N, C-alpha and C positions, 0 to 999 in steps of 0.2 A: 503493500500499500504506500510505504514512504516513497519508493522509486516512482510510482505513478504520480504522486503529488509534485514531486520535483521536475518530472518530465512536463506536466501540464503547466507549472509555474514558467518554465523555460519558454514554452510555446507561446503563452500569453505575453510575457515581457518582451518577446522578440516580435510580436505581431501587433500589438494594440497601437503602436505608432502609426500604422499604416492607415489607422482610422482618422486621420486629421480631416480637418473641414474641407480641403480641397481634394481628397484621395477619390479615386475611382470607387472603392469599396462604398464610401459615403454616398456618392453620386446613384450608385445602383440601389442602395437601401432606400434614398429618397424617392426614387422612381417607382421601386415596388410597393412603398407605402402610399404614395399618391395614387397608385392603380389598385389599391385595395388588397394587394397580396400580404401575406404573412407567414412566417415560418415559427412553429412553436413544437413542443413535445408532443401534444395531442389537442384535439378540439372536442373535448367531451363536456364542456361548460361553455360559458361566455366566450366570444371571440376576443374580449378584452382581457382575459386572464393571460398573464405575462409568465407562462411556464415555457422556459426556452427548450429548444430542441438540444439533443445531447449525445455524446459519445462518453460512455461511463464505464468505469471499474467498479464491480460491485463485490462486497465482503458478506458473505452469508453466515449469520451467527447460529443458524439452525443446522448446518451442515459444514463440511470442510470444503465446499466446492465454492470457489470464487470464479467470477465470469465477466464477460464484457457485453454491454448493451448498446444497440443503436436505437435511438427514438427521434424520429423526424416526421413532422406534420407540415403540410403546405396548404394554406387557404387560397384558392384560386379565384381572386376577385370577388365581388358580390354583385347581386342583383337587387337594387331598391325599388320597392313597389310603394305605393300610396304617397308618392311625392306630392309636396305642397298640401298635405292633409295634416290632421292633428296627430295622427298615428304613424307608427314606425313599423315597416315590414320588409325584412331582408331574407334573402336566401343566399347561401354560399356553398359551392362545391369544395371538397377537400379530398387530399390524398395522403395517406400515412403509410409509414414503413417502421416496422418494429422487428428487431432481430437481436437474438441472444444466443451465446454458445454455452449457457448453463446446461451442464449435463443431465441434471434432473428435469430440465424443462427447456430443451432446445426450441428455439423460436425463430421463425422467418415468416412474417405475415405482411401482405401488402393490402391495404384497404382503401376502399373510396366510398363517397357518400355525399348526401347534401344535408345541410343543417339550416334551420331557420331561427330567426329571432323576431318577435312581435311584442312591440309595446303599444297598447291600444289607446292611451290617453296622453294628451300633451302635458309637459311637465312645467310646472311654475319655476322661475328664475327668483333666486333670493336676492339678487343684486339689483332689480329694477326699482326705481323710485316710485314711492307710493302713489304718485299721481298719474302713473302710467297703467294701462291695462295689463293685467298679469294672469291670463286664463290658465286653466289646467289644474292639475292635482300637485300636492306636494310630493306624493309618492305614488307610483303606478305599479300593477302587476306587470311582470315581464315573463312571457311565454317563450319557451326554447325547445327545439325538437333536433334529435340527431339521429342520423340513419348510417349505418356502418355494414358494408358488404366486404368480408375479408376472405382472402385466398391464403389458406395455410399451406406453405410449400412444404412443410416437413411431413404432414399427413395427407397432403393433397386432397384436402376437403375444402368446402365453403363454409364460413361461419356468418352469422347475422346477429347485429344488436341494433335495437330501436329503443329510444328513450324520449320520454317527454318530461319536461320539468318546469317548475313555477319558481322565479325568483321575484325580487323586488328592485326597484330602482328610483333615485332621487337626486335632486340638486342641492339638497339641503343637508347641513353638517351633521354628522353622527348617523345618518340613515343609510340603508344599503345602497351600494352603487356610487355613492358621493366619492369624488376624487378629493382627498384631503390634500392641501398645500401649505407650505410654510409662508412666513412673511416675504420670503424672496420669490414666491410664486412657484417654487419647486415642488413637483408632485411627491408626496410622501406615503401614500397608501390609499387602500379601499378594501372592501369585503362585499361577498355576495353570498346569501343563504339560498338554498335549492331544496325544493320538495320534488320528489318525481317518482315516475314508475319506467320500468323497462322490461324489455323481451329479449331473451337470449336463445339463439339456436346454435349448439356447439357440439358437433360429431367429435367422437374420440376424446371427449373431455376427461373421463375418468377410466372408461373402458373402451378397447378397440372395438370399432364397428357398432358402437352404441352412442346414440345422439342423446345429449342431455337438452331438454326444451323446458324453459321455465321463466317466469316472471317475479320480478321484485319491486318493492317500493323502497325508496331511499331518502334520507334526509343528508344534506352536505352543507359544510361551511368552508368557503375559501377566502383566505386573508393574505393580503400582500402589504408589506410595510418596507419602505426604503429607509434604512437606518442612516445611510448617508446618500443624499440625493444623487442620483445617476451612477452610483458607485457600488453599494452595499445593500443588497435585497433579500428580505426574509419572505419566505411563503409558508404557510401553514394550510393544510388540506385535509379536512376530516370528513369520512362518510360512514353512515351506518346503513347497512342494506338488510333487508328482511325477505326471504324467499316466501312468496304467497302461494305456491304450489307444492305438492307433497310427492310428486312422482320423480324426484331426483335424489341421489344419493348424497348431495353436497350438505353441508352444514346450513341450518336455517338462518341463524343470525351471523352477519358478516361485517363486523366493525373494522375500518382501516384508516390509519393516520399517516400522513406523509409530511415531514417537515424538511425544508431546504433553505440553503443560504447561497447566494451568488456574489461573486466579486467581479465588477467589471472595470478594469483599470483604465484611466484616461477620460472617465465619465462618457463612454462612447455607447454603452448600454446595448452593445451587440454581441461582443465576443467576450467570454469570462470563463472562470473557473467555478465549481460549485461543490458543495458537500450536502448530501441528501440521506435522510434515516426514515425508513418505512417499517411499520410494524401493523400486523393485522392480516385480514383475509384479502388478499390482493386479487382484483379481477384480472390482471395480467399475468398472474402465475396459478392459473387453473383453480382460482378462488381458494387457495391453500393458505395455512398461516405462514406468514414469512417475518423475518427479523433481519433486515438488510440495511447496510450503509453503503454509500458509494461516492466516489470522486468523479466529477464530470467536467468535461470540456463542452462548454455550452455556447449556443448560437441562437439569436432571435432577430426577427424583423418586424 
């Protein structure tokens, strides 16, 4: 693990200088951002969640098996409907690749799908003068849907995941979705609560040639805090799932907690290193109990 940390530090220290304001990398990043593209670890929540894509080295506390993961998700632009209306409705396609050489759970999955986000009501602005009209709500429901169709190249099967979740969004301090800023207008954090249901169709999950097909409900809280603006980011992501069908051999209650911290040298917020600790029943590890820490080389746009 120590050797991995040293290698990642060398990579970052020799690379982040290329992210100067006039660099080609910054110009490419700005073009992708302007055209609504994004690179993340996954898109299983709001597209605004700042979970970076990563190449990571994992240390497994449950076994002596350490391994390497690649987690890369790309949001391919977006289609906005209901323009010039009080509501917001967007659809965006995504492509994700997740690969692992974990000997107990070798993984090589390519997935595609379409997500949507729908805010049905206009939001009030807390900064408008009292003599100006300020129509809308202080806080609005925020409906989100995800669809994922996966090709598992290890088992040569197709998997399906569909999810529908409800969150909340607001422009007012301390409410969900609000972007906290300091006195210098630096972004410092936000949080999103979720309540949702999902459907899974997973061949060969537990037994070869047997398909596990089940639904769950879940509650989730995602929190993002910038300890130092544009430099040091802390993420905490906790989920509690409950299987609502009885025709699967999986454990019925599936809590999972992931905490991570990322360092972006040079305040460039694109390329960095991170440390992550996961404990609980991980959907990406066949819903089994895991206790894993990892060192990551991370990238996001």
